[in-house]
N, C-alpha and C positions, 0 to 999 in steps of 0.2 A: 609477617605471620608470627603468631605467638608461639613460643616454645613451651615445652612441658613444664618448665619451672615458673612460668608466669602465673600469678595468682590474681583472680578477679574477685573483688569484694564489692557487693552491692547492698544497699540498705533499702528498707521499705520506702515507698513514696512518702514524701513529706518529712522524713526523719534526717535527711542530710544528703550530701553528694555521694555518688559512687566513687570507688577507688580502684585503680589498677596498679599493682605492685609487681615489678619485674625483679624476681629473686635470683634469676640466672645471670649468666655472663654474656649472653647474646642480646644485642639490641632488639627491641620490640617496636614495631610500628603499628599505630592504631588509627583507624579512621572512624569517625562518629557520624551518624546520620540521625538527626534529631528533628522531630516534628512536634508542633504544639499550636495551641490557639490561645490568644490572650483572653483573660477574663473580661477585660474592658475593651470596648470597640475603639479602634484607632481614632485619635483626635483629628479634627479637620486641619489640613495643612495645604495652603495654597500660596506658598511663598514663591515657588518657581513657575508653577503652572496652575491653571484653574480648571475645575470641572464642576458643572452645575446640572442638576437633574430637575425636570419639571414634568408633572403628570397631567394628562389631558383625557377627556372623553373623546370618542371618535368624531363627535360633531364639532370639536374644537374648543369646547368649554374646559377651562382649567379645573383640575381636581386637586383640592387642597387638603383632603383628608375626609374623615367620616367613614361610615360603614360601607363595605362593599358586599355585593351578593354574588353567589356562584353564577357563572355565565356572563358577568360583566366584562367589558373590554376596556382596557386603558392603553393609551399611547404614551410612550416614554420619550421625552426629548432630552438629549444629552448635548451640552455645549461645552467645548473644551478650547483652551487657548494656552499659549506658553510665552513667557518673556524672552526665552532663548530658543534657538532652533532645536527642534526635536523631530527630525524626519522619520523616525521609526518609533513613534509613540503608540501605546496600546491603551485604549479605553476599555475598562472592564466594569460592567454593572451587574452585580450579583442579584439574582431575583429572590424575593422572599418565598419561603416555602408556601405551598398552597396556590401559587400562581405559575403559569406556564408561558414561555416565550413563543410567540408566533412570528413567522417570517413575513415581513411586509410584502415581499415580492410575490408571495402566493395569493395575495388579495388585490394586487394592482391590476387595473383595467383601464380602458380608454376614459371612463368617467372619473378616474382617480387622478388624472394628470394635473389637475389644479387643486388637489386636496391640500388645504392649509392647516397647519398646526403651529400655534405660537407665532403667527405672522410669517411663517416660512412655508414655501411650497415643498412638501415632503419629497416628491420625486426628484426635484432639482437638487435638494440638499444631499440626497443619497447618491446622486451622480457627480458630486463634487470630486474633482481629480485628486484632492488631498485625502479622500476616503478610499484607501487602497484595498481594503478587505473587511468583510463583516462575517461574523459567525453567530448563529442562533442556536446556542447550546441548551441543554436541559435545565441548567441552573444559572445561566448567565448569558448576557449579550456581550460580545467582544468586537471591537473595531480597531483595525490598524490604520492609523492616520498620520499625516505629516502636520506638525504644529510649528508655530513660530511666525506665521504669516497671516494672522487674524483668526477670528473665531471659526471653529468647525462644528457643524451641527449634524447629529445623527439621530435616527428615530427607530423605534421598534415597538411592537405591540405585545401586550400581556393579556392573557385570559385568566379570569379568576375561577378556580376549580374546586377548592377544598375549604370548608368552613373551619375557622379557628382564629386565634390571635397571633400575629406574626411580627417578628423583628425585621426591620428593613436595613440591610447592609448599606454602607456608604459607597458611592461611586468612586472609582480611582482612575488615574491616568499616569503612565510612567514611560520613560524611554526604555525600550526593550533591552538595550545593551548597557544602560547606565541606570540601575535601579535607584540610585541616589537622586535622580531627577524624577520626581513624582509629585502627585497631588492627591489629597484625600478630600472628597466633598463633605458637605455638611451632613450631620446626622438627621435622620427622619424618625418621627415618632412611630411606634408600632401601629399596624393596621389590623382591623378586625373584619373578618369575612363571615357573613351569615348565609345560611342555606336559603336559596330563593324559594324552595318549596315548603319551608317550615310553616306549619299552621294551616296549610292548604289540604283539603280533603283528597 
């Protein structure tokens, strides 16, 4: 805890570092909590593990880009692997603004048991014992998986809701308790969403 003789000197952003000067005789202990966002997106890094994202239409056709319209549905296929054992890996796929995550389980029925995306039966992939937990959050899809014994496939759905042009964050995978063991997927070009009702009476 800082004493009365401790002086805190800060400078306006962009003009230099802040300074803390202890002018008293009692030791001062300082804890810093700093948050920030890089101006540049992280570069792809797949030296230890790999993460790949592919987009599909619900009928199984691959989507490689182009304009989307509000109300469109996309299915996201994430495939992860690791060259070393990562029993507590976390796959994170941040969702572009203007799109919303939908829980696949809410739309599963008897007629969906053989639904195939990217050559995989979606229901079987999501029941893989190495997929230990999934979360369908507002801004991202998260899956806790065990890596190091072959490829692991997970799927989730996106609904397009808001017209605009959006940046697409890269997918990542990392060991939950060893953040140095991680991978960053390839960058994806921005996507553009148009209003489905635009131009209609």
